[in-house]
C-alpha positions in Angstrom: 329.4 211.5 108.3 331.6 214.3 109.7 334.3 215.9 107.6 337.5 217.2 109.0 339.4 220.0 107.2 343.1 219.4 106.8 345.6 221.8 108.3 348.1 223.6 106.2 351.2 221.6 105.8 349.9 218.5 107.6 347.4 215.7 107.6 346.0 216.6 111.0 342.6 218.4 111.0 341.2 221.4 112.7 337.6 222.2 113.4 336.1 224.8 111.0 335.0 227.0 113.9 338.5 227.3 115.3 339.9 228.4 111.9 337.2 231.0 111.6 338.2 232.4 115.1 341.8 232.5 114.1 341.1 234.5 111.0 339.0 237.0 112.8 341.8 237.5 115.4 344.3 238.1 112.5 342.0 240.6 110.9 341.5 242.5 114.2 345.3 242.7 114.7 345.7 244.1 111.2 342.9 246.6 111.7 344.5 247.8 115.0 347.9 248.2 113.3 346.3 250.2 110.5 344.4 252.4 113.0 347.5 253.2 115.0 349.3 254.2 111.8 346.4 256.4 110.7 346.2 258.2 114.1 349.9 259.1 113.9 349.5 260.2 110.3 346.6 262.5 111.2 348.3 263.9 114.4 350.9 266.0 112.6 352.2 263.2 110.4 354.9 262.5 112.9 355.8 258.9 112.0 359.2 259.1 113.7 357.8 257.1 116.7 356.0 254.5 114.7 359.0 252.1 114.4 359.0 251.8 118.2 355.5 250.2 118.0 356.6 247.4 115.6 360.1 247.0 117.0 361.9 248.1 113.9 365.3 249.9 114.5 365.8 253.3 113.0 368.7 255.8 112.6 366.7 258.3 114.7 367.2 256.1 117.8 370.8 257.2 118.2 373.3 259.9 117.3 373.1 263.7 117.1 370.2 263.6 114.7 368.0 261.5 116.9 364.7 262.4 118.5 366.5 264.8 120.8 367.3 266.9 117.8 363.6 267.0 116.8 362.2 267.7 120.3 363.9 271.0 120.9 362.7 273.6 123.4 360.0 275.7 121.9 362.0 278.9 122.1 364.7 277.4 119.8 362.2 277.1 117.0 362.2 280.8 116.4 363.1 281.6 112.8 366.4 283.4 112.4 366.0 287.2 112.9 362.4 286.9 114.2 361.5 289.2 117.0 360.0 288.0 120.3 356.4 288.7 121.2 355.3 292.1 122.5 355.7 292.5 126.2 352.0 293.3 126.3 351.2 289.7 125.5 352.1 288.7 129.1 350.5 291.6 130.8 348.4 294.6 129.9 350.5 296.8 132.1 354.0 297.7 131.1 356.7 296.6 133.5 358.8 299.3 135.1 362.6 299.1 135.0 362.8 296.0 132.8 364.2 295.6 129.3 361.2 294.2 127.4 362.3 295.4 123.9 361.5 293.3 120.8 365.2 292.8 120.4 365.8 291.7 124.0 365.9 288.0 123.1 367.3 288.4 119.6 370.8 287.0 119.1 371.9 287.8 115.5 374.9 285.4 115.5 373.1 282.2 116.3 372.7 279.6 113.5 369.5 277.7 112.9 369.7 274.0 111.8 366.1 273.1 112.7 364.6 273.7 109.3 363.5 270.0 109.1 361.8 270.1 112.5 358.0 270.5 112.6 356.9 274.1 112.4 354.8 275.4 115.2 351.5 277.4 114.6 351.9 281.0 113.6 352.7 283.2 116.6 354.3 286.6 117.3 357.6 284.8 116.9 357.0 284.5 113.1 355.4 287.9 112.5 357.0 289.9 109.7 358.4 293.4 110.1 355.9 296.2 109.6 356.2 297.9 106.2 358.1 301.2 105.9 354.9 302.9 105.0 351.7 301.6 106.6 349.0 300.5 104.2 346.3 301.6 106.7 346.8 305.4 106.3 343.9 307.4 105.0 345.6 310.8 104.4 343.8 314.1 105.1 341.3 314.1 108.0 338.6 316.5 109.3 339.6 317.7 112.8 337.0 319.4 114.9 336.5 320.2 118.6 332.7 320.5 118.8 331.6 317.3 120.4 332.7 316.4 124.0 334.8 313.3 124.4 333.8 310.4 126.7 337.0 308.6 127.8 335.2 305.4 128.8 333.5 305.2 125.4 336.8 306.1 123.7 338.5 303.2 125.5 335.9 300.8 124.2 336.4 302.1 120.7 340.1 301.3 121.0 340.1 297.8 122.4 343.7 297.0 121.3 345.1 299.8 123.4 346.3 298.3 126.7 346.3 299.8 130.2 348.7 302.8 130.4 348.1 303.7 126.7 350.3 301.0 125.3 349.8 299.5 121.8 351.7 297.3 119.4 350.5 295.9 116.1 349.2 292.4 116.1 350.1 291.4 112.6 353.7 292.7 112.3 356.7 293.8 114.4 357.2 297.6 114.4 360.8 298.8 114.5 359.5 302.1 115.8 359.2 301.9 119.6 357.8 305.4 120.4 357.2 307.1 123.7 354.9 310.1 123.2 355.6 312.7 126.0 353.0 315.4 126.8 353.8 318.2 129.2 350.7 318.9 131.1 348.8 320.9 133.7 345.1 321.6 134.0 344.3 320.7 130.4 342.0 317.7 130.8 339.5 318.7 128.0 342.4 319.2 125.6 343.8 315.8 126.5 340.5 314.1 125.7 340.5 315.5 122.2 344.2 314.6 121.8 343.5 311.0 122.8 340.4 310.9 120.6 342.3 311.7 117.4 345.8 310.4 118.1 345.1 306.8 119.3 343.5 305.8 115.9 346.1 307.7 114.0 349.0 306.0 115.8 347.5 302.6 115.4 347.1 303.1 111.6 350.7 304.2 111.5 351.6 300.7 113.0 353.7 302.0 115.8 354.7 300.3 119.0 353.9 303.2 121.3 353.0 304.4 124.7 351.4 307.6 125.9 352.9 309.5 128.8 351.3 312.6 130.3 353.8 314.4 132.6 351.7 316.5 135.0 353.5 319.3 136.8 352.3 319.5 140.5 351.8 322.7 142.4 351.2 326.2 141.1 354.8 327.4 140.4 355.8 328.6 136.9 355.3 326.0 134.2 358.5 324.3 132.9 357.7 322.5 129.6 361.3 321.4 128.7 362.0 320.0 132.2 358.7 318.0 132.0 359.9 316.5 128.7 363.2 315.5 130.3 361.2 313.8 133.1 359.1 312.0 130.5 362.2 310.7 128.7 363.6 309.3 132.0 360.4 307.8 133.2 359.3 306.2 129.9 362.6 304.3 129.7 361.8 302.7 133.1 358.8 301.1 131.4 360.1 299.9 128.0 363.1 300.1 125.8 361.8 302.9 123.6 364.1 304.0 120.7 362.1 307.1 119.7 360.6 310.0 121.6 357.8 312.3 120.3 357.4 315.5 122.4 353.9 316.9 121.8 351.9 319.8 123.2 348.5 318.6 124.3 346.6 321.1 122.1 348.0 320.1 118.7 346.3 317.6 116.4 347.7 316.4 113.0 345.3 316.8 110.1 346.9 314.0 108.0 347.9 310.6 109.3 350.8 310.4 106.8 352.6 312.8 109.1 354.1 309.9 111.0 354.9 310.2 114.7 358.2 308.4 114.6 361.9 309.1 114.4 364.1 309.6 111.3 367.9 309.8 110.7 367.7 313.5 111.6 365.6 315.1 114.3 362.0 315.5 113.1 359.8 318.6 113.4 356.3 317.3 113.0 354.0 320.3 113.5 355.3 322.3 110.5 352.1 323.9 109.3 349.9 325.0 112.2 346.6 326.8 111.6 347.7 329.3 114.2 350.4 330.5 111.8 348.4 330.2 108.6 349.6 326.6 107.9 353.2 327.7 107.5 356.4 328.0 109.5 356.6 331.2 111.5 360.4 331.2 111.1 363.0 328.7 109.7 364.4 327.8 113.2 361.0 327.0 114.6 361.0 323.7 116.4 358.0 324.0 118.7 354.7 322.1 119.0 355.5 318.5 118.1 358.9 317.1 117.5 360.6 313.7 117.4 364.1 312.6 118.5 365.7 309.2 118.6 367.1 308.1 122.0 370.6 308.6 120.7 369.8 312.1 119.3 368.3 313.1 122.6 371.3 311.9 124.6 373.7 313.6 122.2 372.4 317.0 123.1 372.1 316.2 126.8 368.3 316.4 126.6 366.5 319.7 126.9 367.3 322.7 129.2 365.8 322.7 132.7 365.9 326.4 133.4 363.2 327.8 131.1 360.4 328.7 133.5 357.3 330.2 131.9 356.3 330.4 128.2 358.8 330.5 125.3 362.4 330.0 124.4 363.0 326.3 125.2 362.2 325.1 121.6 364.7 327.6 120.2 367.3 326.4 122.7 366.6 322.8 121.6 367.1 323.8 118.0 370.4 325.4 118.8 371.6 322.3 120.6 370.8 320.1 117.6 372.7 322.5 115.3 375.7 322.7 117.6 375.9 318.9 117.5 376.0 318.9 113.7 372.4 317.7 113.2 369.8 319.1 110.8 366.0 319.3 111.0 363.8 317.1 108.8 360.2 318.0 108.1 357.2 316.7 106.2 355.9 319.0 103.5 353.4 321.7 104.4 350.5 319.7 103.1 351.1 316.5 105.1 352.4 318.6 108.0 349.1 320.5 108.7 348.0 320.7 112.3 345.1 322.2 114.2 345.5 323.9 117.6 342.7 323.8 120.2 342.1 327.5 120.9 342.5 328.6 124.5 343.6 331.5 126.7 347.1 331.5 128.1 347.5 329.4 131.3 348.1 331.0 134.6 351.7 330.7 135.7 352.8 330.3 132.1 353.5 333.9 131.2 356.2 334.7 128.8 359.7 334.1 130.2 361.5 337.5 130.2 364.9 335.7 130.4 364.4 333.6 127.3 366.3 335.6 124.8 369.4 335.9 127.0 369.3 332.1 127.6 368.9 331.3 123.9 372.0 333.4 123.1 374.1 331.3 125.5 373.0 327.7 124.5 376.4 326.7 123.4 377.9 327.5 126.8 375.1 326.0 128.9 374.0 322.9 127.0 376.6 320.6 128.6 375.8 321.8 132.1 372.0 322.1 131.8 370.0 319.1 130.8 369.7 315.4 131.6 372.9 315.4 133.6 371.5 318.0 136.0 367.8 316.9 136.0 366.2 316.7 139.5 362.6 315.9 140.2 360.3 313.9 142.5 357.6 311.5 141.3 354.5 312.0 143.4 352.1 309.7 141.6 351.8 307.3 138.6 348.3 306.5 137.2 347.9 303.7 134.7 344.7 304.8 132.9 343.1 302.8 130.1 344.4 305.2 127.4 347.5 306.9 128.9 349.9 306.9 131.8 349.8 310.0 133.9 352.9 310.8 136.0 352.6 313.7 138.5 355.9 315.2 139.4 357.4 318.0 141.5 360.0 319.8 139.3 360.8 322.4 141.9 360.7 326.2 141.5 362.7 328.8 139.6 366.1 329.5 141.3 
């Protein structure tokens, strides 16, 4: 005899096989629903779209707080006050004539009401500011000039330095955007030692920096101060630097706590050179390595252009700063120790016999001799792995 199972709520019967198939189908639908829920949970826990799958209305479907408020453009997710990524993230070569400063995209007045939106992975947008004093500094260092320097090997040892000698910290945003300007002619071996020691030091100091070697073309009298003016002008075509360090190519700091950056007052960095027994030769001395902010440099109309040959221009610069009401800041004599690479005086860089007369008239000439009267011609720009070399024609003595 065959038995027929009664249906729920009725006397009619359904075959057992059909009921089993219906149960299996119901279980499959439930499993599918659970699987979809699990996928959305694991994929960022964004359940805001889940109601659409089951047809349940939600307040997020309309109004100013709807999905449009959650799916904002990625650039709007920048935390308030965060700096944009370094311009080197997009290209290893700095862009000339373009404002790519870390503050370029910063708008301090904008409010941020996206705190409830999903947070994107950590990028340069969320990097903290670098500390006032870098934790990477090692202090006193041994500086020697015995072993030749291989620039190709040196570039491999400094992989974070980009083409043109540009570097910015990867784990923090540096407020110090420093262009280091080196007046140059026929000093390639000295430059190798400078790059060998300074690149690691500057990276440990957590600076956002670029190296500019301003090479004077021709064989006329050397003009250090005019080359420094050229470096200031040309570096600003690359990047929005806010600090300028002017350094002779033969001076190496012996302590990385002697920071190559700007301060509230003009900074004299090479205060204790071995050439002078690790002490200042005289109180007004401002030669060797110095740092001025962009505003400080503009305030004194840059450096004089008419000091041809050796000597005098650094004293003229000191006078300009004093006449504009500024004072000189210095590290102490221990931190400020520097070594000079010994060499004979360069040809066409003999002592300037007019220097003392010119120094005596700085106050009268500083407004008519400087950035506002600077003329030169760029002959060549080389973007080398560790530095940018700009060869210029600065003319001849008048």
